[in-house]
N, C-alpha and C positions, 0 to 999 in steps of 0.2 A: 461117166466114163471111168472105168477102174484104173487105178494107178498101176503102171507096169511094174512088174517085179524086177528087183535089181540084184537078184542072187548071184549073177556071174561075178559081181565085184568081190564077193566074199572069197573067191577062189584065186585071187591074183596076188602073187608075190609075197607069200608068207615070210620068207627070209627078209625081204625089204621092210616089212612091218616092224620086225624086231630091230633092224638097223636104225630105221628112222625114228622110232619112238624110244626104245630103251636107251640109246646113246644120248638122245636129248634129255631124257629123264635122269640119267646118271649125272647130269650136270647140275641138278637142282637141289643141292644139299645144304648150302651154307646161308642161313638167314642172318642178317645183321642183328646183334643183340639189342640195339636201340633203334627200332624203326620209328619213323616220324609219326606224330599224332594223327590219327585218322586214316592211316595207311590200310588198315584192315577193311574199312568201308570201301576204299578205292579198289583194293584187290577183289572184293566181292562184286563190285560194279563191273570190273573187267570180266570176271568169271561169268556173270549173268549175260553179258554181251556176247561172249563166246558161245554160251548155251543157245543163244537166239539165232545163230547162223542157220538160215532156213534149209529145209530138205529139198525144196524145189526152187531152182534158180534158172529162170529162162527155160531152155529145153532140158536142163539137167535135173535128174532125180537122184536123191542121196539115200544112203543107208549107213548107219553107224557100223564101224568095224572094231575089232579088238583094239583096246588102247594099250594096256600093259598089265603084267602080272600084278595082282593085288598087293603082294609084298613090296613091290617097287613103289607103288603109289603110297603105301603106308609109311615107307621109310623116307621118301623124298618130299612128299606133300607139295607138289606144284599147285599153283593157284587153280589151273584148269588144264586139261588135256582133251583135245578133240581130234579124232581120227575118223574120217568119213569118206566113203567111196561115192562118186557121182557117175552116172551113166546117161547117155542119150541114145538115139537110134544108131549112131555111127561110131561112138568113141566112149572112152571112160578115163577117169583120172581119180586121184585121191588127194585129200586135203589133210594136212596135219597142222594144228595150231597148239602151241604150248606156251603158257605164261608162267614165269617163275618170279619169285619175290626179290631177287637180287640180280642186277645187271651183270655182275661179275660171274654169275653161274653159267652164262652162255660162253664164256671164254674157253676156247679149245673144244667146244662141243657143238660141232656143226658138220654138214655132210662130208667135207673133205677128210675128216678124221673118223667120224662115227661109222660111215658105211664101210670103209676099208677094215675097220676093227671087227666087222661081222661078215667078212668074206668077199666083199665087193672090191674091185680094182677100179680106180678112177681112170677114165679114158681121157677126158679133157674137161675144162670148164671155161666159161666166158661170162663177161658182164653184158647184159642187155638192158634195154629200157622199155617200160610199158606204162600205159596210162591207168593209174588207179589212185585212190585216195585224193582225187581232185587235181592231179598233176602228173607229169612224167617223172618216174622214179627208176632208179637202178635196181636190178636184182641179179643174183648169180645163178647161172644154169650149169649144173653138174651132170656129167654122164658117167655111168658106172657099168661094169660088166662082171659077171661071175660064171663059173662053169656049173651047170646043173647036174643032177644025179646021173643022167645018162650021157654026159659029155656035151650037152648042148650049150650054146652061148646065150646067156640071159642078159638082157640090157635093161637099164633103169635110167630115167631122166628126172632130175630134181631141180625145180626152181625154188630159190629160198631168199627171204629177206627178213629183217628184224625191225620191230617197232619199239620205240622207247618214248618215255614221257618228255614233253617239251615245256609245258607251262610251269611257271614258278621257278625257272632257272634264272640265274643272274646274267647269263649270256645267251644269245640266240643259239639254238641247236635244232637240227632237223629231227624229224620223227622216224624216218625210214633209212635204213642202212642195208647195203647189198652184201656186206661181208663183215668179218670180225674186226677189221681195223677200226671201223667206226664205233663198234661196240666197245672195244678196248679203250678208245679215247673217251667215250661217254662214261665208262666205269671209273675214270679218274675223278669225276665229279661226285663228291661224297653224298650229296643230297640225292642226286639222280640215281646212283646205284642202289639206293634203298627203296626205290619206287618200282623196281622190277623191269622186265622186258618180255616181249613176245617174239617167238620165232614162228614163221609161217612158211609152209612148204606146199608146193603144187607138184605132185608126183605122177609120172607116167611109167607104167611097167613095160616100157619098150624104149627103143632109141628114137628120140624125137628132136626136132629142130628147136632152136630158141624161138623161132616165130610161132611154133605150135604152143609153146609154154606161154609166150606173150599173149597169143590170141585167147587162150582159155582163161588166163588171169584177168584180162580186160573184160571178158564176158562174165566172169565170176566176181568181179570187183564189188558190185553193189552188196554182196553178202559179206565181204571182208572189210569194207570201208568203215562200218560202225565199230569194229574191233580196233582198228588202227586209230580211229578218232578217240575212242575211250582211253586207250593206252596213252595217247599223246596228251590227254587232258591232265594227267598227273594229279597232284594236290594243288588246287588253286589257293 
């Protein structure tokens, strides 16, 4: 049976692509001058795990979308960037996964700032819980709006969370954070901020409920859980 084409994904929300990716990528500039021994191998392991996110997850079939202009990637050199659209018979969404080499790079670079910087207006946001990575975790769901070229109202819904390393820390620390407060606190740990962080977004190019975001994330979790686990491993 031939795999259905997913070309409709390629036509959705080009402005949102720039907002979601370029704003995240602009955060990824400052490497620590003295990274811990073995960190390059760890970063490459994280990158390979992101690369292995499957194109077929349950009923969903994926297609890679534009990531970022080459000059942005050349300048900022994130460990890995994945931007992929998924579609089934009734719905579609996008996944963005960005891993950067310094936890502090994520500070101030998240949906509440990046999307408004590229023309979107935040309507609201809320914390919700979903089952992924082996437990219930918080994530933040943002809703944005902008006016299209013909005066139409365009809506966008973004679910986001961050994954950070946990092993090798002198104190217990969670791997998953719903917002930047946790990331800021984590970046105060000098060892931890040198091990990088990942930002993961589930994006609908429409106005969707938090339950919709939760449902898709839980259905898609088997594809993301290995990334979260690998990031959490850190340097043993």
